[in-house]
VOPA-206047 format. One record per residue: residue in one letter; z, x, y of N, C-alpha, C in turn. Coordinates in steps of 0.02 Angstrom, whole numbers. Atoms other than C-alpha are relative to their C-alpha. Example, Ala and Ser with C-alpha at 12.3 -4.5 7.8 and 13.67 -1.06 7.14 Angstrom:
REM residues 2
residu->A; n.c3->0; n.c1->45; n.c2->-59; ca.c3->390; ca.c1->615; ca.c2->-225; c.c3->0; c.c1->45; c.c2->60 .
residu->S; n.c3->-3; n.c1->-42; n.c2->-59; ca.c3->357; ca.c1->684; ca.c2->-53; c.c3->37; c.c1->-39; c.c2->55 .
This chain:
REM residues 127
residu->M; n.c3->48; n.c1->-58; n.c2->-17; ca.c3->-437; ca.c1->-629; ca.c2->-2374; c.c3->-40; c.c1->-47; c.c2->53 .
residu->R; n.c3->45; n.c1->13; n.c2->-38; ca.c3->-543; ca.c1->-787; ca.c2->-2307; c.c3->47; c.c1->-16; c.c2->84 .
residu->T; n.c3->-37; n.c1->38; n.c2->-92; ca.c3->-385; ca.c1->-854; ca.c2->-2167; c.c3->-17; c.c1->76; c.c2->26 .
residu->V; n.c3->-7; n.c1->-45; n.c2->-20; ca.c3->-387; ca.c1->-663; ca.c2->-2132; c.c3->-43; c.c1->3; c.c2->57 .
residu->L; n.c3->26; n.c1->-5; n.c2->-38; ca.c3->-530; ca.c1->-641; ca.c2->-2078; c.c3->-60; c.c1->-73; c.c2->85 .
residu->L; n.c3->-18; n.c1->49; n.c2->-26; ca.c3->-515; ca.c1->-814; ca.c2->-2003; c.c3->20; c.c1->0; c.c2->59 .
residu->I; n.c3->-61; n.c1->-17; n.c2->-65; ca.c3->-398; ca.c1->-768; ca.c2->-1883; c.c3->-27; c.c1->34; c.c2->28 .
residu->S; n.c3->43; n.c1->-76; n.c2->-66; ca.c3->-477; ca.c1->-617; ca.c2->-1821; c.c3->-65; c.c1->-23; c.c2->32 .
residu->S; n.c3->28; n.c1->36; n.c2->-61; ca.c3->-625; ca.c1->-694; ca.c2->-1782; c.c3->28; c.c1->-52; c.c2->40 .
residu->L; n.c3->-35; n.c1->28; n.c2->-41; ca.c3->-545; ca.c1->-828; ca.c2->-1706; c.c3->24; c.c1->32; c.c2->92 .
residu->F; n.c3->-31; n.c1->-39; n.c2->-24; ca.c3->-443; ca.c1->-699; ca.c2->-1628; c.c3->-70; c.c1->46; c.c2->74 .
residu->L; n.c3->57; n.c1->-73; n.c2->-16; ca.c3->-607; ca.c1->-575; ca.c2->-1560; c.c3->-27; c.c1->-81; c.c2->67 .
residu->F; n.c3->-6; n.c1->26; n.c2->-48; ca.c3->-645; ca.c1->-761; ca.c2->-1483; c.c3->-25; c.c1->-20; c.c2->53 .
residu->A; n.c3->-36; n.c1->47; n.c2->-57; ca.c3->-547; ca.c1->-807; ca.c2->-1381; c.c3->17; c.c1->63; c.c2->44 .
residu->M; n.c3->23; n.c1->-42; n.c2->-49; ca.c3->-547; ca.c1->-643; ca.c2->-1311; c.c3->-72; c.c1->21; c.c2->39 .
residu->G; n.c3->92; n.c1->1; n.c2->-48; ca.c3->-732; ca.c1->-643; ca.c2->-1277; c.c3->-11; c.c1->-32; c.c2->29 .
residu->C; n.c3->-24; n.c1->55; n.c2->-20; ca.c3->-717; ca.c1->-821; ca.c2->-1220; c.c3->34; c.c1->39; c.c2->75 .
residu->K; n.c3->4; n.c1->-3; n.c2->-70; ca.c3->-605; ca.c1->-764; ca.c2->-1088; c.c3->-8; c.c1->69; c.c2->38 .
residu->S; n.c3->38; n.c1->-38; n.c2->-40; ca.c3->-687; ca.c1->-610; ca.c2->-1034; c.c3->-39; c.c1->-24; c.c2->49 .
residu->K; n.c3->66; n.c1->30; n.c2->-92; ca.c3->-834; ca.c1->-703; ca.c2->-952; c.c3->19; c.c1->-58; c.c2->20 .
residu->T; n.c3->-18; n.c1->48; n.c2->-39; ca.c3->-734; ca.c1->-820; ca.c2->-892; c.c3->28; c.c1->64; c.c2->84 .
residu->T; n.c3->-37; n.c1->-50; n.c2->-77; ca.c3->-615; ca.c1->-672; ca.c2->-789; c.c3->-66; c.c1->36; c.c2->19 .
residu->N; n.c3->60; n.c1->-50; n.c2->-29; ca.c3->-795; ca.c1->-579; ca.c2->-740; c.c3->-28; c.c1->-51; c.c2->31 .
residu->A; n.c3->34; n.c1->38; n.c2->-43; ca.c3->-883; ca.c1->-730; ca.c2->-697; c.c3->45; c.c1->-45; c.c2->54 .
residu->S; n.c3->-58; n.c1->9; n.c2->-82; ca.c3->-736; ca.c1->-769; ca.c2->-566; c.c3->-36; c.c1->38; c.c2->44 .
residu->S; n.c3->-26; n.c1->-81; n.c2->-27; ca.c3->-742; ca.c1->-608; ca.c2->-496; c.c3->-117; c.c1->9; c.c2->25 .
residu->E; n.c3->63; n.c1->-41; n.c2->-3; ca.c3->-977; ca.c1->-599; ca.c2->-484; c.c3->4; c.c1->-90; c.c2->98 .
residu->T; n.c3->28; n.c1->39; n.c2->-103; ca.c3->-1045; ca.c1->-666; ca.c2->-292; c.c3->-70; c.c1->-44; c.c2->-32 .
residu->T; n.c3->63; n.c1->59; n.c2->45; ca.c3->-1147; ca.c1->-828; ca.c2->-337; c.c3->-12; c.c1->-37; c.c2->57 .
residu->F; n.c3->35; n.c1->56; n.c2->-64; ca.c3->-1268; ca.c1->-914; ca.c2->-199; c.c3->29; c.c1->-91; c.c2->10 .
residu->K; n.c3->-20; n.c1->91; n.c2->-1; ca.c3->-1205; ca.c1->-1115; ca.c2->-155; c.c3->-75; c.c1->-21; c.c2->33 .
residu->D; n.c3->22; n.c1->50; n.c2->-3; ca.c3->-1302; ca.c1->-1251; ca.c2->-189; c.c3->3; c.c1->-57; c.c2->59 .
residu->V; n.c3->-11; n.c1->32; n.c2->-65; ca.c3->-1323; ca.c1->-1371; ca.c2->-8; c.c3->-89; c.c1->-56; c.c2->-2 .
residu->N; n.c3->51; n.c1->88; n.c2->-16; ca.c3->-1411; ca.c1->-1558; ca.c2->0; c.c3->-25; c.c1->1; c.c2->73 .
residu->V; n.c3->30; n.c1->23; n.c2->-81; ca.c3->-1509; ca.c1->-1574; ca.c2->171; c.c3->38; c.c1->-22; c.c2->67 .
residu->S; n.c3->-80; n.c1->28; n.c2->-49; ca.c3->-1356; ca.c1->-1649; ca.c2->269; c.c3->49; c.c1->71; c.c2->0 .
residu->E; n.c3->-13; n.c1->-64; n.c2->-11; ca.c3->-1277; ca.c1->-1472; ca.c2->249; c.c3->-24; c.c1->54; c.c2->19 .
residu->A; n.c3->46; n.c1->-58; n.c2->-33; ca.c3->-1428; ca.c1->-1372; ca.c2->267; c.c3->3; c.c1->-9; c.c2->70 .
residu->K; n.c3->23; n.c1->18; n.c2->-67; ca.c3->-1448; ca.c1->-1493; ca.c2->429; c.c3->76; c.c1->31; c.c2->59 .
residu->T; n.c3->-68; n.c1->10; n.c2->-32; ca.c3->-1255; ca.c1->-1467; ca.c2->480; c.c3->10; c.c1->75; c.c2->5 .
residu->M; n.c3->-7; n.c1->-54; n.c2->-19; ca.c3->-1270; ca.c1->-1283; ca.c2->453; c.c3->-64; c.c1->54; c.c2->78 .
residu->I; n.c3->40; n.c1->-14; n.c2->-50; ca.c3->-1421; ca.c1->-1262; ca.c2->567; c.c3->8; c.c1->5; c.c2->54 .
residu->A; n.c3->-25; n.c1->-6; n.c2->-78; ca.c3->-1361; ca.c1->-1316; ca.c2->725; c.c3->76; c.c1->33; c.c2->-18 .
residu->E; n.c3->-67; n.c1->-60; n.c2->-40; ca.c3->-1172; ca.c1->-1238; ca.c2->686; c.c3->10; c.c1->88; c.c2->-22 .
residu->K; n.c3->31; n.c1->-78; n.c2->-6; ca.c3->-1245; ca.c1->-1034; ca.c2->614; c.c3->-38; c.c1->3; c.c2->59 .
residu->K; n.c3->48; n.c1->-25; n.c2->-43; ca.c3->-1303; ca.c1->-980; ca.c2->741; c.c3->-50; c.c1->50; c.c2->3 .
residu->D; n.c3->30; n.c1->-58; n.c2->18; ca.c3->-1342; ca.c1->-802; ca.c2->649; c.c3->-21; c.c1->-33; c.c2->-86 .
residu->L; n.c3->16; n.c1->21; n.c2->42; ca.c3->-1397; ca.c1->-904; ca.c2->509; c.c3->-70; c.c1->11; c.c2->-12 .
residu->V; n.c3->67; n.c1->-35; n.c2->3; ca.c3->-1572; ca.c1->-843; ca.c2->438; c.c3->-58; c.c1->-73; c.c2->-34 .
residu->I; n.c3->31; n.c1->47; n.c2->20; ca.c3->-1707; ca.c1->-977; ca.c2->360; c.c3->-32; c.c1->36; c.c2->-18 .
residu->L; n.c3->86; n.c1->-77; n.c2->26; ca.c3->-1806; ca.c1->-892; ca.c2->211; c.c3->-31; c.c1->-52; c.c2->-45 .
residu->D; n.c3->45; n.c1->15; n.c2->25; ca.c3->-1939; ca.c1->-1008; ca.c2->145; c.c3->-51; c.c1->46; c.c2->-70 .
residu->V; n.c3->10; n.c1->-55; n.c2->38; ca.c3->-1989; ca.c1->-914; ca.c2->-11; c.c3->-83; c.c1->-51; c.c2->-24 .
residu->R; n.c3->89; n.c1->21; n.c2->19; ca.c3->-2165; ca.c1->-1046; ca.c2->-31; c.c3->-60; c.c1->50; c.c2->12 .
residu->T; n.c3->46; n.c1->-56; n.c2->-16; ca.c3->-2333; ca.c1->-970; ca.c2->-30; c.c3->-25; c.c1->-56; c.c2->17 .
residu->P; n.c3->29; n.c1->14; n.c2->-78; ca.c3->-2453; ca.c1->-987; ca.c2->99; c.c3->-29; c.c1->-67; c.c2->16 .
residu->E; n.c3->43; n.c1->40; n.c2->32; ca.c3->-2537; ca.c1->-1121; ca.c2->45; c.c3->50; c.c1->-79; c.c2->25 .
residu->E; n.c3->-69; n.c1->23; n.c2->-9; ca.c3->-2369; ca.c1->-1228; ca.c2->42; c.c3->52; c.c1->-13; c.c2->80 .
residu->T; n.c3->-36; n.c1->7; n.c2->-16; ca.c3->-2318; ca.c1->-1175; ca.c2->189; c.c3->-40; c.c1->7; c.c2->81 .
residu->A; n.c3->50; n.c1->12; n.c2->-65; ca.c3->-2475; ca.c1->-1212; ca.c2->314; c.c3->31; c.c1->-96; c.c2->-23 .
residu->Q; n.c3->18; n.c1->45; n.c2->-12; ca.c3->-2437; ca.c1->-1413; ca.c2->260; c.c3->85; c.c1->-18; c.c2->41 .
residu->G; n.c3->-53; n.c1->-7; n.c2->-31; ca.c3->-2246; ca.c1->-1367; ca.c2->376; c.c3->45; c.c1->36; c.c2->-36 .
residu->I; n.c3->-96; n.c1->-33; n.c2->10; ca.c3->-2070; ca.c1->-1275; ca.c2->365; c.c3->41; c.c1->-7; c.c2->52 .
residu->I; n.c3->-79; n.c1->-1; n.c2->-56; ca.c3->-1922; ca.c1->-1282; ca.c2->435; c.c3->-8; c.c1->15; c.c2->40 .
residu->E; n.c3->-33; n.c1->-33; n.c2->-73; ca.c3->-1888; ca.c1->-1247; ca.c2->607; c.c3->0; c.c1->61; c.c2->-18 .
residu->G; n.c3->-19; n.c1->-56; n.c2->12; ca.c3->-1889; ca.c1->-1080; ca.c2->625; c.c3->25; c.c1->29; c.c2->-47 .
residu->A; n.c3->-11; n.c1->-50; n.c2->50; ca.c3->-1902; ca.c1->-1002; ca.c2->465; c.c3->-45; c.c1->69; c.c2->-23 .
residu->M; n.c3->12; n.c1->-52; n.c2->21; ca.c3->-1946; ca.c1->-852; ca.c2->398; c.c3->-42; c.c1->1; c.c2->-63 .
residu->I; n.c3->62; n.c1->-16; n.c2->89; ca.c3->-2075; ca.c1->-830; ca.c2->246; c.c3->-9; c.c1->52; c.c2->-10 .
residu->I; n.c3->-3; n.c1->-60; n.c2->55; ca.c3->-2057; ca.c1->-706; ca.c2->104; c.c3->-30; c.c1->-65; c.c2->-37 .
residu->D; n.c3->-4; n.c1->23; n.c2->94; ca.c3->-2166; ca.c1->-800; ca.c2->-58; c.c3->31; c.c1->61; c.c2->-21 .
residu->I; n.c3->-43; n.c1->-3; n.c2->66; ca.c3->-2074; ca.c1->-773; ca.c2->-183; c.c3->-75; c.c1->28; c.c2->-55 .
residu->H; n.c3->29; n.c1->-56; n.c2->46; ca.c3->-2233; ca.c1->-717; ca.c2->-294; c.c3->-68; c.c1->44; c.c2->51 .
residu->D; n.c3->30; n.c1->-36; n.c2->-27; ca.c3->-2282; ca.c1->-607; ca.c2->-181; c.c3->46; c.c1->84; c.c2->-30 .
residu->P; n.c3->-27; n.c1->-71; n.c2->33; ca.c3->-2274; ca.c1->-412; ca.c2->-253; c.c3->55; c.c1->59; c.c2->33 .
residu->E; n.c3->-55; n.c1->-9; n.c2->-49; ca.c3->-2181; ca.c1->-363; ca.c2->-109; c.c3->65; c.c1->-8; c.c2->11 .
residu->F; n.c3->-63; n.c1->50; n.c2->10; ca.c3->-2040; ca.c1->-485; ca.c2->-128; c.c3->73; c.c1->35; c.c2->-6 .
residu->D; n.c3->-53; n.c1->-38; n.c2->5; ca.c3->-1907; ca.c1->-387; ca.c2->-176; c.c3->16; c.c1->58; c.c2->59 .
residu->K; n.c3->10; n.c1->-90; n.c2->-62; ca.c3->-1959; ca.c1->-208; ca.c2->-47; c.c3->14; c.c1->-50; c.c2->60 .
residu->K; n.c3->-1; n.c1->35; n.c2->-58; ca.c3->-1951; ca.c1->-370; ca.c2->97; c.c3->59; c.c1->-13; c.c2->-4 .
residu->I; n.c3->-37; n.c1->4; n.c2->-55; ca.c3->-1786; ca.c1->-428; ca.c2->87; c.c3->53; c.c1->22; c.c2->-17 .
residu->N; n.c3->-49; n.c1->-51; n.c2->-51; ca.c3->-1716; ca.c1->-282; ca.c2->78; c.c3->-10; c.c1->50; c.c2->30 .
residu->I; n.c3->-28; n.c1->-19; n.c2->-39; ca.c3->-1749; ca.c1->-239; ca.c2->216; c.c3->25; c.c1->-41; c.c2->55 .
residu->L; n.c3->-52; n.c1->54; n.c2->-41; ca.c3->-1655; ca.c1->-400; ca.c2->282; c.c3->74; c.c1->29; c.c2->15 .
residu->N; n.c3->-79; n.c1->9; n.c2->-22; ca.c3->-1474; ca.c1->-398; ca.c2->365; c.c3->37; c.c1->-39; c.c2->-63 .
residu->K; n.c3->-50; n.c1->35; n.c2->55; ca.c3->-1373; ca.c1->-438; ca.c2->214; c.c3->42; c.c1->-41; c.c2->25 .
residu->E; n.c3->-70; n.c1->2; n.c2->-53; ca.c3->-1236; ca.c1->-461; ca.c2->330; c.c3->7; c.c1->-88; c.c2->6 .
residu->K; n.c3->6; n.c1->54; n.c2->-4; ca.c3->-1321; ca.c1->-621; ca.c2->366; c.c3->17; c.c1->-57; c.c2->-19 .
residu->P; n.c3->15; n.c1->51; n.c2->64; ca.c3->-1307; ca.c1->-801; ca.c2->297; c.c3->-47; c.c1->-25; c.c2->0 .
residu->Y; n.c3->60; n.c1->48; n.c2->-3; ca.c3->-1455; ca.c1->-859; ca.c2->223; c.c3->12; c.c1->-80; c.c2->-31 .
residu->L; n.c3->12; n.c1->77; n.c2->44; ca.c3->-1528; ca.c1->-1042; ca.c2->197; c.c3->-57; c.c1->11; c.c2->-31 .
residu->V; n.c3->70; n.c1->-11; n.c2->44; ca.c3->-1659; ca.c1->-1025; ca.c2->62; c.c3->-9; c.c1->-57; c.c2->-67 .
residu->Y; n.c3->24; n.c1->48; n.c2->25; ca.c3->-1782; ca.c1->-1156; ca.c2->9; c.c3->-76; c.c1->7; c.c2->-39 .
residu->C; n.c3->93; n.c1->-5; n.c2->33; ca.c3->-1972; ca.c1->-1188; ca.c2->-85; c.c3->5; c.c1->-78; c.c2->-8 .
residu->R; n.c3->32; n.c1->72; n.c2->-4; ca.c3->-2065; ca.c1->-1341; ca.c2->-144; c.c3->65; c.c1->-72; c.c2->-29 .
residu->S; n.c3->-65; n.c1->51; n.c2->29; ca.c3->-1917; ca.c1->-1438; ca.c2->-245; c.c3->64; c.c1->31; c.c2->0 .
residu->G; n.c3->-54; n.c1->-34; n.c2->25; ca.c3->-1800; ca.c1->-1305; ca.c2->-268; c.c3->11; c.c1->42; c.c2->-52 .
residu->G; n.c3->6; n.c1->-49; n.c2->35; ca.c3->-1836; ca.c1->-1191; ca.c2->-413; c.c3->4; c.c1->64; c.c2->3 .
residu->R; n.c3->20; n.c1->-58; n.c2->-57; ca.c3->-1915; ca.c1->-1053; ca.c2->-330; c.c3->69; c.c1->49; c.c2->42 .
residu->S; n.c3->-50; n.c1->-7; n.c2->-86; ca.c3->-1785; ca.c1->-1048; ca.c2->-191; c.c3->69; c.c1->44; c.c2->-51 .
residu->V; n.c3->-18; n.c1->-13; n.c2->33; ca.c3->-1658; ca.c1->-1021; ca.c2->-359; c.c3->-5; c.c1->100; c.c2->-45 .
residu->T; n.c3->-3; n.c1->-116; n.c2->27; ca.c3->-1718; ca.c1->-830; ca.c2->-428; c.c3->-6; c.c1->26; c.c2->76 .
residu->A; n.c3->12; n.c1->-51; n.c2->-53; ca.c3->-1743; ca.c1->-791; ca.c2->-257; c.c3->61; c.c1->17; c.c2->27 .
residu->S; n.c3->-90; n.c1->-6; n.c2->-18; ca.c3->-1548; ca.c1->-828; ca.c2->-210; c.c3->24; c.c1->27; c.c2->-63 .
residu->N; n.c3->-15; n.c1->-49; n.c2->28; ca.c3->-1529; ca.c1->-732; ca.c2->-361; c.c3->-31; c.c1->82; c.c2->15 .
residu->K; n.c3->41; n.c1->-80; n.c2->-25; ca.c3->-1626; ca.c1->-577; ca.c2->-315; c.c3->49; c.c1->14; c.c2->33 .
residu->M; n.c3->-29; n.c1->6; n.c2->-39; ca.c3->-1561; ca.c1->-601; ca.c2->-188; c.c3->98; c.c1->38; c.c2->20 .
residu->I; n.c3->-61; n.c1->-24; n.c2->57; ca.c3->-1384; ca.c1->-577; ca.c2->-259; c.c3->19; c.c1->48; c.c2->-14 .
residu->E; n.c3->11; n.c1->-82; n.c2->28; ca.c3->-1437; ca.c1->-453; ca.c2->-350; c.c3->2; c.c1->77; c.c2->43 .
residu->A; n.c3->7; n.c1->-46; n.c2->-37; ca.c3->-1482; ca.c1->-347; ca.c2->-191; c.c3->40; c.c1->-2; c.c2->44 .
residu->G; n.c3->-34; n.c1->-36; n.c2->-52; ca.c3->-1329; ca.c1->-350; ca.c2->-101; c.c3->28; c.c1->-55; c.c2->22 .
residu->F; n.c3->-49; n.c1->59; n.c2->-22; ca.c3->-1304; ca.c1->-523; ca.c2->-19; c.c3->53; c.c1->-31; c.c2->6 .
residu->K; n.c3->-58; n.c1->28; n.c2->22; ca.c3->-1168; ca.c1->-605; ca.c2->8; c.c3->18; c.c1->-83; c.c2->7 .
residu->D; n.c3->-7; n.c1->86; n.c2->-14; ca.c3->-1206; ca.c1->-782; ca.c2->96; c.c3->-72; c.c1->-5; c.c2->-28 .
residu->I; n.c3->21; n.c1->37; n.c2->-34; ca.c3->-1309; ca.c1->-870; ca.c2->48; c.c3->-27; c.c1->-62; c.c2->-64 .
residu->F; n.c3->1; n.c1->83; n.c2->4; ca.c3->-1363; ca.c1->-1056; ca.c2->4; c.c3->-88; c.c1->24; c.c2->-10 .
residu->N; n.c3->57; n.c1->41; n.c2->31; ca.c3->-1507; ca.c1->-1144; ca.c2->-109; c.c3->18; c.c1->-83; c.c2->59 .
residu->L; n.c3->40; n.c1->50; n.c2->-20; ca.c3->-1574; ca.c1->-1289; ca.c2->-17; c.c3->-24; c.c1->-57; c.c2->-76 .
residu->E; n.c3->11; n.c1->25; n.c2->64; ca.c3->-1589; ca.c1->-1420; ca.c2->-173; c.c3->-43; c.c1->-65; c.c2->23 .
residu->G; n.c3->63; n.c1->15; n.c2->-8; ca.c3->-1723; ca.c1->-1512; ca.c2->-169; c.c3->-47; c.c1->50; c.c2->-6 .
residu->G; n.c3->33; n.c1->-3; n.c2->-22; ca.c3->-1797; ca.c1->-1411; ca.c2->-74; c.c3->-64; c.c1->-8; c.c2->53 .
residu->Y; n.c3->28; n.c1->52; n.c2->-65; ca.c3->-1950; ca.c1->-1441; ca.c2->67; c.c3->-6; c.c1->-57; c.c2->-7 .
residu->R; n.c3->-10; n.c1->58; n.c2->-11; ca.c3->-1958; ca.c1->-1603; ca.c2->-8; c.c3->48; c.c1->-38; c.c2->7 .
residu->A; n.c3->-53; n.c1->25; n.c2->-27; ca.c3->-1809; ca.c1->-1655; ca.c2->3; c.c3->26; c.c1->-8; c.c2->58 .
residu->W; n.c3->15; n.c1->-34; n.c2->-102; ca.c3->-1813; ca.c1->-1584; ca.c2->203; c.c3->-50; c.c1->-82; c.c2->26 .
residu->S; n.c3->35; n.c1->38; n.c2->-48; ca.c3->-1947; ca.c1->-1693; ca.c2->240; c.c3->-9; c.c1->-83; c.c2->6 .
residu->K; n.c3->18; n.c1->98; n.c2->18; ca.c3->-1908; ca.c1->-1865; ca.c2->160; c.c3->57; c.c1->-35; c.c2->56 .
């Protein structure tokens, strides 16, 4: 009886793992890029939108030239990103890379398809 239960459990576990892998491969996700890749994208992708999701205090210290600013802590953040063109590519960054991951995920959930997250954020960019 234990053998049958063990085999059944292993079968169900294997099936569960397989369906998770299949679902994950069909999901849209953002792509992490380093500073060098981001600079190349900015130079080559003329329709690229640079999105800074830092606070006003942080952006006062400097931004990537041409960046649009939408503070992720703004209660209207979701509403503001939904106004944006979902067909364009976006380079998203924050101070060090954490909040931009959250913003990138929110954008993917909202239907954006071409999202790039700047690894290390503005700190990495400004070095």
